[in-house]
LOTILO-131526 format. One record per residue (C-alpha): residue number from 1; residue in three letters; x negated, y negated, z. Coordinates in Angstrom, 2 decimals, always signed. Each point is the difference from the previous one (the first is absolute). Layout:
BEGIN
    n  res       px       py       pz
  NUM  ala        X        Y        Z
...
# end
This chain:
BEGIN
    n  res       px       py       pz
    1  met    +2.08   -44.27   -71.73
    2  trp    +2.88    +2.48    -0.12
    3  thr    -0.99    +0.97    -3.56
    4  ser    -3.53    +0.71    +1.23
    5  leu    +1.28    +2.15    +2.88
    6  ala    +2.31    +1.95    -2.32
    7  ala    -2.83    +0.67    -2.44
    8  glu    -2.26    +1.16    +2.81
    9  ala    +2.69    +2.29    +1.39
   10  gln    +0.43    +1.51    -3.46
   11  val    -3.75    +0.72    -0.17
   12  tyr    +0.06    +1.90    +3.28
   13  asp    +3.24    +1.81    -0.81
   14  ser    -1.52    +1.21    -3.25
   15  ala    -3.12    +1.02    +1.92
   16  ala    +2.18    +2.07    +2.30
   17  val    +1.40    +2.13    -2.83
   18  ala    -3.13    +0.32    -2.12
   19  asp    -0.73    +3.63    +0.85
   20  glu    -2.79    +0.36    -2.55
   21  glu    -2.50    -2.09    +1.99
   22  glu    -0.57    -1.23    +3.53
   23  thr    -0.57    -3.64    -0.98
   24  val    +1.40    -2.18    -2.80
   25  ala    -1.14    -3.20    -1.66
   26  ile    +1.59    -3.32    +0.96
   27  pro    +1.10    -2.21    -2.91
   28  asp    -1.11    -3.37    +1.44
   29  val    -3.65    +0.89    +0.72
   30  lys    -2.93    -0.27    -2.40
   31  glu    -2.01    +2.78    -1.60
   32  asp    +1.22    +2.80    +2.26
   33  tyr    -1.56    -1.54    +3.15
   34  ile    +2.83    +1.02    +2.37
   35  his    +2.34    +2.99    +0.14
   36  ala    +3.09    +0.67    +2.13
   37  phe    +0.50    +3.26    +1.89
   38  arg    +2.78    +2.34    -1.02
   39  arg    +0.66    +0.45    +3.72
   40  ser    +0.21    -3.72    +0.63
   41  asn    +0.97    +0.07    +3.71
   42  asp    -2.09    +1.04    +2.98
   43  val    -0.17    +0.43    +3.76
   44  arg    -3.26    -0.49    +1.91
   45  ile    -1.59    +0.24    +3.43
   46  phe    -2.85    -2.12    +1.31
   47  tyr    -2.43    +0.57    +2.86
   48  gly    -2.84    -2.30    +0.97
   49  gly    -1.39    -2.46    +2.49
   50  glu    -0.16    -3.75    +0.39
   51  gly    -2.19    -2.34    +2.01
   52  ala    +0.79    -3.67    +0.53
   53  ser    -1.66    -3.00    +1.57
   54  leu    +1.85    -3.09    +1.19
   55  ala    -2.35    -2.79    +1.03
   56  tyr    +0.87    -3.36    +1.52
   57  gly    -2.50    -2.86    -0.09
   58  ser    -0.38    -3.77    -0.10
   59  lys    -1.88    -2.29    -2.37
   60  asn    -1.03    -2.01    +3.07
   61  lys    -1.97    +3.02    +1.17
   62  asp    -0.57    +2.41    -2.90
   63  ser    -0.73    -0.30    -3.71
   64  asn    +2.86    +1.86    -1.70
   65  glu    -1.54    +3.39    +0.66
   66  leu    +1.64    +3.29    -0.87
   67  asn    +0.26    +2.63    +2.72
   68  ser    -0.30    +3.42    -1.64
   69  ala    +0.60    +2.07    +3.15
   70  val    +2.81    +2.05    -1.55
   71  tyr    -0.37    +2.67    +2.69
   72  asn    +1.90    -2.31    +2.38
   73  asn    +3.27    +1.05    -1.65
   74  ala    -0.13    +3.41    -1.64
   75  asn    +2.29    +2.96    -0.41
   76  asp    +1.11    +2.71    -2.41
   77  leu    +2.84    -0.55    -2.46
   78  leu    +2.57    +2.40    -1.43
   79  gly    +2.12    -1.11    -2.92
   80  phe    +2.62    +1.17    -2.49
   81  gly    +1.11    -1.40    -3.33
   82  val    +2.23    +0.59    -2.99
   83  ser    +0.19    -1.35    -3.55
   84  tyr    +3.31    +0.43    -1.78
   85  lys    +0.74    -1.56    -3.39
   86  ile    -1.20    -3.60    +0.25
   87  ile    -0.10    -0.32    +3.82
   88  asp    -2.68    +1.21    +2.42
   89  gly    -0.24    -0.24    +3.78
   90  asp    -2.39    +0.97    +2.81
   91  val    +0.18    +0.15    +3.78
   92  ala    -2.92    +0.61    +2.39
   93  phe    -0.48    +0.02    +3.76
   94  ser    -2.83    +0.52    +2.44
   95  leu    -0.62    +3.26    +1.82
   96  pro    -0.56    -0.47    +3.75
   97  thr    -3.11    +1.19    +1.87
   98  thr    -1.75    +1.24    -3.12
   99  arg    -3.15    -2.08    +0.41
  100  leu    -2.75    -0.26    +2.60
  101  met    +0.57    -3.47    +1.47
  102  glu    -0.09    -1.70    +3.38
  103  asp    +3.08    +0.61    +2.13
  104  asp    +1.25    -3.59    -0.22
  105  arg    +0.10    +0.22    -3.82
  106  glu    +1.93    +3.24    -0.26
  107  asn    +3.34    -1.84    -0.26
  108  leu    -0.64    -1.31    -3.54
  109  ser    +2.81    +0.89    -2.40
  110  gln    +0.95    -1.12    -3.47
  111  phe    +2.76    +0.39    -2.53
  112  arg    -0.11    -0.70    -3.76
  113  leu    +2.79    -0.13    -2.56
  114  ser    -0.12    -0.98    -3.67
  115  ile    +2.28    +0.28    -3.00
  116  gly    -0.53    -1.25    -3.50
  117  tyr    +0.36    +0.13    -3.75
  118  thr    -2.82    +0.01    -2.58
  119  ser    +0.57    -0.78    -3.67
  120  arg    -2.45    -0.13    -2.87
  121  leu    -1.06    -3.61    +0.75
  122  tyr    +0.84    -0.67    +3.64
  123  ser    +0.64    +1.52    +3.41
  124  val    +2.35    -1.18    +2.79
  125  arg    -0.52    +1.55    +3.42
  126  gly    +1.51    -0.86    +3.37
  127  phe    -1.88    +0.97    +3.16
  128  leu    +0.25    +0.02    +3.79
  129  val    -2.93    +0.65    +2.40
  130  asp    +0.36    +0.07    +3.78
  131  tyr    -2.91    +0.50    +2.44
  132  his    +0.57    +0.33    +3.76
  133  gly    -2.66    +0.20    +2.70
  134  met    -2.88    -1.60    -1.89
  135  val    -3.14    -1.44    +1.58
  136  ala    -1.11    -3.46    -1.11
  137  glu    -3.68    -0.77    +0.49
  138  asp    -1.93    -3.25    +0.25
  139  val    -2.01    -0.62    -3.19
  140  ala    -3.20    -0.09    +2.05
  141  arg    +1.08    +3.27    +1.71
  142  glu    -0.20    -1.56    +3.46
  143  phe    +3.46    +1.16    +1.08
  144  lys    +3.08    +1.91    -1.13
  145  ser    +3.70    -0.50    +0.49
  146  glu    +2.27    +2.47    +1.72
  147  ala    +1.22    +2.83    -2.24
  148  asp    +3.37    -1.69    -0.39
  149  val    -0.32    -1.92    -3.28
  150  arg    +2.68    +0.45    -2.63
  151  leu    -0.60    -0.81    -3.67
  152  phe    +3.04    +0.08    -2.29
  153  arg    +0.03    -0.76    -3.74
  154  met    +2.72    +0.27    -2.60
  155  gly    +0.17    -1.34    -3.52
  156  ala    -0.32    +0.89    -3.66
  157  gln    -2.77    +0.46    -2.55
  158  phe    +0.56    -1.16    -3.57
  159  thr    -2.80    +1.31    -2.25
  160  tyr    -0.42    -0.71    -3.71
  161  phe    -2.22    +2.09    -2.32
  162  phe    -1.47    -1.85    -2.99
  163  asn    -0.87    +3.21    -1.87
  164  gly    +3.01    +2.12    +0.84
  165  ala    +0.10    +1.50    -3.48
  166  lys    -3.24    +1.89    +0.76
  167  tyr    -0.43    -0.08    +3.79
  168  ser    +2.46    +1.91    +2.21
  169  phe    +0.49    -1.38    +3.51
  170  arg    +2.27    +3.00    +0.63
  171  ala    -2.90    +2.35    -0.69
  172  ala    -2.32    -2.00    +2.25
  173  asn    +2.35    -0.18    +3.00
  174  phe    +2.56    +2.79    -0.13
  175  gln    -1.31    +2.50    -2.60
  176  ser    +3.47    -0.13    -1.59
  177  glu    -1.52    -0.44    -3.48
  178  val    -3.06    +1.33    -1.82
  179  gln    -2.81    -2.36    -1.03
  180  arg    -1.34    +1.87    -3.06
  181  lys    -2.75    -2.48    -0.93
  182  thr    -2.09    -2.19    +2.29
  183  ala    +1.41    -3.53    +0.17
  184  gly    -0.03    -3.03    +2.27
  185  ser    +2.02    -3.15    +0.50
  186  phe    -0.14    -3.38    +1.65
  187  leu    +2.68    -0.28    +2.68
  188  val    +1.66    -2.74    +2.02
  189  arg    +2.00    +0.44    +3.19
  190  leu    +2.34    -2.34    +1.87
  191  glu    +0.80    +1.02    +3.57
  192  pro    +2.63    -1.93    +1.97
  193  ala    +0.16    +1.29    +3.57
  194  tyr    +1.07    -0.59    +3.59
  195  arg    -2.54    +0.73    +2.75
  196  lys    +0.22    +0.09    +3.80
  197  ile    -2.93    +0.45    +2.40
  198  glu    +0.85    +0.06    +3.70
  199  thr    -1.26    +1.23    +3.33
  200  ala    +1.80    +0.49    +3.29
  201  ser    -3.00    -1.49    +1.84
  202  arg    -2.57    -2.26    -1.73
  203  phe    -2.51    +0.35    -2.80
  204  val    -2.69    -1.68    +2.14
  205  pro    -0.68    +0.38    +3.76
  206  pro    +1.21    -3.11    +1.95
  207  leu    -3.50    -1.15    +1.06
  208  arg    -1.14    -0.09    -3.66
  209  asp    +3.24    -1.27    -1.51
  210  val    -0.65    -3.76    +0.12
  211  pro    +1.05    -2.93    -2.29
  212  ala    -3.63    -0.88    -0.79
  213  val    -0.26    +3.33    -1.85
  214  tyr    +3.50    +0.87    -1.17
  215  gly    +1.69    -3.41    -0.28
  216  glu    +3.77    +0.20    -0.50
  217  gln    -0.25    +3.80    -0.01
  218  thr    -1.07    +0.13    +3.66
  219  gly    +2.10    +2.65    +1.72
  220  leu    +1.08    +1.44    -3.35
  221  his    +2.23    +3.06    +0.30
  222  val    +2.13    +0.08    -3.17
  223  val    -0.36    -1.16    -3.63
  224  asn    +2.76    +0.17    -2.62
  225  ala    -0.90    -0.71    -3.63
  226  tyr    +1.71    -0.18    -3.38
  227  gly    -2.48    -0.07    -2.87
  228  leu    -0.98    +0.74    -3.57
  229  ile    -3.28    +1.40    -1.32
  230  ala    -1.09    +0.03    -3.67
  231  met    -2.68    +2.56    -0.82
  232  pro    -1.52    +0.63    -3.44
  233  gly    -1.63    +3.38    -0.47
  234  tyr    -1.15    +2.76    -2.28
  235  gly    +0.61    +3.75    -0.23
  236  val    -1.27    +2.86    -2.14
  237  asn    +1.03    +3.63    -0.49
  238  val    -2.92    +2.26    -0.91
  239  val    +1.07    +3.45    -1.20
  240  gly    -1.93    +3.14    -0.85
  241  gly    -0.39    +3.73    +0.58
  242  pro    +2.05    +2.84    -1.55
  243  lys    +3.10    -1.41    -1.75
  244  arg    -0.89    -3.39    +1.54
  245  lys    +1.80    +0.91    +3.23
  246  tyr    -2.64    -1.48    +2.32
  247  phe    -0.07    -3.71    +0.74
  248  phe    -1.87    -2.76    +1.81
  249  ser    +2.14    -3.14    +0.51
  250  pro    -1.38    -3.03    +1.88
  251  tyr    +1.61    -3.44    +0.12
  252  val    -0.59    -3.17    +1.99
  253  phe    +1.89    -3.22    +0.80
  254  ala    -1.21    -3.16    +1.77
  255  gly    +1.37    -3.49    +0.27
  256  pro    +1.32    -2.91    +2.08
  257  gly    +3.38    -0.82    +1.41
  258  phe    +1.82    -2.12    +2.54
  259  ala    +2.21    +0.60    +3.02
  260  ile    +2.34    -2.03    +2.19
  261  asn    -1.07    +1.03    +3.51
  262  thr    +2.09    -0.52    +3.12
  263  tyr    -1.82    +0.88    +3.22
  264  asp    +0.65    -0.15    +3.73
  265  gly    -2.59    -0.84    +2.65
  266  asp    -0.71    -2.26    +2.95
  267  phe    +0.87    -3.07    -2.12
  268  gly    +3.42    +1.36    -0.96
  269  thr    +1.19    +0.94    -3.48
  270  thr    -1.92    -1.44    -2.97
  271  thr    +0.46    +0.40    -3.75
  272  ser    -2.70    -0.59    -2.61
  273  leu    -0.73    +0.74    -3.65
  274  asn    -3.29    +1.90    -0.43
  275  trp    -1.87    +1.58    -2.87
  276  glu    -1.25    +3.58    +0.24
  277  trp    -1.44    +2.70    -2.21
  278  ala    +0.15    +3.75    -0.47
  279  ala    -1.68    +2.81    -1.91
  280  thr    +1.01    +3.58    -0.82
  281  ala    -2.11    +2.82    -1.46
  282  val    +1.18    +3.52    -0.85
  283  ile    -1.87    +3.02    -1.37
  284  ser    +1.88    +3.15    -1.00
  285  thr    -1.36    +3.20    -1.50
  286  gly    +1.38    +3.48    -0.53
  287  tyr    +1.91    +2.39    -2.20
  288  asn    +3.18    -1.00    -1.87
  289  gly    +1.58    +3.27    -1.11
  290  asp    +3.24    +0.89    -1.75
  291  arg    +1.67    +1.51    +3.10
  292  phe    -2.25    -1.07    +2.87
  293  tyr    -2.38    -2.85    +0.73
  294  ala    -2.50    -0.74    +2.75
  295  thr    -1.56    -3.37    +0.76
  296  leu    -2.75    -1.19    +2.31
  297  arg    +0.61    -3.69    +0.65
  298  gly    -1.89    -2.66    +1.93
  299  ser    +1.13    -3.59    +0.48
  300  gly    -0.99    -3.16    +1.80
  301  asp    +1.98    -3.16    +0.78
  302  leu    -1.57    -3.18    +1.32
  303  tyr    +1.81    -3.13    +1.28
  304  tyr    -1.27    -3.36    +1.22
  305  ile    +2.64    -2.02    +1.88
  306  pro    -1.14    -3.47    +1.19
  307  leu    +2.14    -1.95    +2.46
  308  glu    -2.46    -2.90    +0.55
  309  pro    -2.03    +0.25    +2.09
  310  ser    +0.72    +3.64    +0.86
  311  tyr    +0.28    +2.77    -2.56
  312  phe    +0.71    +3.69    -0.41
  313  thr    -1.91    +2.43    -2.21
  314  ser    +1.24    +3.52    -0.62
  315  leu    -1.47    +2.96    -1.84
  316  tyr    +1.84    +3.24    -0.78
  317  leu    -1.79    +3.07    -1.35
  318  lys    +2.00    +3.07    -0.97
  319  val    -0.92    +3.34    -1.57
  320  gly    +2.22    +2.98    -0.68
  321  ile    +1.05    +2.88    -2.22
  322  thr    +3.31    +0.15    -1.89
  323  val    +1.44    +3.19    -1.52
  324  gly    +3.07    -0.17    -2.22
  325  tyr    +2.35    +2.33    -1.89
  326  arg    +1.94    -0.98    -3.12
  327  phe    +3.63    +1.00    -0.66
  328  arg    +2.73    -0.47    -2.60
  329  pro    +2.91    -2.46    +0.34
  330  leu    +2.41    +1.33    +2.63
  331  glu    +3.05    -0.66    -2.20
  332  lys    -1.11    +2.88    -2.23
  333  thr    -0.17    +2.52    +2.87
  334  ile    +2.99    -0.94    +2.23
  335  pro    +3.17    +1.91    -1.01
  336  ser    +2.55    -2.35    -1.56
  337  ser    +2.71    +1.52    +2.21
  338  leu    -1.45    -1.87    +2.96
  339  phe    +1.09    -3.27    -1.62
# end
């Protein structure tokens, strides 16, 4: 592993001093499919919006329906990121009162943090997502919770690329490389994570919250879960235009998993092992230039969380624009006298 990292660092160091061209070939890729940027580091800013639905139902009443009312939880997002050498990180937060919503939903806020490393064949990325003030809705849309639901998730994503010698996951996600020829790859992702869903009141009004419908989850107000999801997928980078600087990069993952759920309700604290499933789809398009890049990105995440007999479904749709600027390694510009 350390040999691989050293070789990769050498590639990007050589790219940083190759003044005769803005990009350079990478030794471990095939047929000139991927190039590295001479300015291999970048800073970026993101602006966009996200809508989310969180639905709570019961198999004793409903039929595993998905509630797509993402307008229940929506706001604008502002984010910043940096890629330096082999590490990249991003942070994003919601902007208050930037959407036209009902007064009782104006307290929604969210915070996102991620940091990771992407090699030629795999990516490792840690993440943290924290929503406050969400509204959970009955699957049949007969009632809504108070705007006091919190959804917290933290974990890691381990992604393997089967065709990493031709397909660049860096180019698809961060525009930190150049995909010079169109290529795709089968992917597989493992996502261990911790999740907490809680409300200060109840998910269901007391008159409707009965054991005949919700079983052991009657009076549910908090669920803690530790789980693992395995999702196979596929991605492709389509390039074209002048100097092949324009790209279209979709990828999708979907698969099952399991979680150990501990929940509190009228019957006390209960722990159970449950299966669940998730799906992720991302589409990015834009311009990947030598000094600047701009990306229009849309994504969707879907989760089905059964507790037997109750269940949660959640859908997250996000769209935004990212603009980035590339720069040289800082060690070459900071005066040595400072050290």
